[in-house]
N, C-alpha and C positions, 0 to 999 in steps of 0.2 A: 663984709659979706661973707657968706660960709662957703668951703669949696662945699659941693655937691660929692657925694657918700653914698653909699647901700651898704649896710652887713659891716664888712669891716674893711672895707674899699674905700680910699678915699681917689680920688682922681687927685692926677699930680697940678691938674689949673682946669676951669671950670668950662664948661662947654662953649664954642663959639655960637650956638644957634638952640635954645631953650627955650621949650612951649607949656603950658600949663592948660588942660582945657578940660574945664567943668561945666559937667552940660546937665540940663532936666529932663528924667523920659515925658513924655508928652502922648496922651493919646486924644486924637482930631477925629470927631464926629459932625456928620452932615446931615442932617433930616430932613430929608423932602425939597431938597434943589433951594434948600433957605441956609443961611451964613451958618460957618464952621464954632462947634462947639470944644475949646484944651482942655482938657483936664489933666493936673498934674499927677503925675504915679510914684515923684518920688526922682530923687537923684543918681544919675549915672556915678559910675568910678572915676575919680579922677586920673587923668591920661596926662603925663610926664614923658617928653619927646626931646629929642636935640641931637645937633652933632657937634662933634667938634677934632682935635688936633693931636696927636701924639711925634712929639718931635726928638732928635737928634739918635745915636745910637742903641737906646733901647727899648725905642719905643715899637717896635716889633711884640718886645717881651714884656712891655705893659699892656699891649692890647690884652695878650696870651694871660694875665694877670685878671683883666676883665672879663673874656672868654670863661674862664675858671668861674667864676661869682657868677655868669651866666646859666651855667652847666645846674646848680645848684638847685635842688627841684623844692625849696622850701620862700615864703615869700620872708622877708626883712624890712627891717627901718631903711625909709628911705631918707634922707637932708637934702632938703632945697637948698641951693642958695641963698636964699629969702632966712632960712632957722625955720621954716615948716617941716615940719615930719607927717610924713606918711608910711604905715606900714604897707607894702606895694610886689610885685611880682614883676619881675623881670621879664619882658614877653616878645620883646625882639634887641637884635644886637645886631649889625652891621659891619663889614670892611668895605672903603669905597680905596682906592688905590691902583699906581701901578708898580707891578712883581719887584719886591729889591731899591725900590725910589720910596725919599722919603718928605714932606714928615706923610705919616700916615693921618686916614681919614676912618672917624668913625661915623657909625649912629645906633641910637636906643630907643630905645621905648620902656616905662612903667606904664603896669596897669593899679592902679589903688585895690587892694583885698578890703572889701566893706563885708560884715558881719551883720547877719539879723540881729535884730533885741534880741535876750535873754528870754522872753516869753513869749517869743515868737516859734510857734511848730510849725517847720516845712513837712509836708506831705509831697 
């Protein structure tokens, strides 16, 4: 199993909780009190979220490294524990815990960056 990594940052160990959510964009139509019709309108971006812990004397320093990556403005390569790669934006980072106590719990969320096909013109 691969360790979760984003851009150049590699977590010391995989998160304790991990979720990959894929969904479809669906349009629903109901005509004159009849059954609903569902039309698929493409895929939504993949959302990767989770929680983990940093342990030891350098736990807060490790969180600060992760926060520095979060503060970068660009999307980057996200490698999941399965080895799957996504181009993603680091959309959320949280710190959970009591001041001065270890371990430090963190939460995160990444959203896949999708680009339109080269032949598509956006207006």
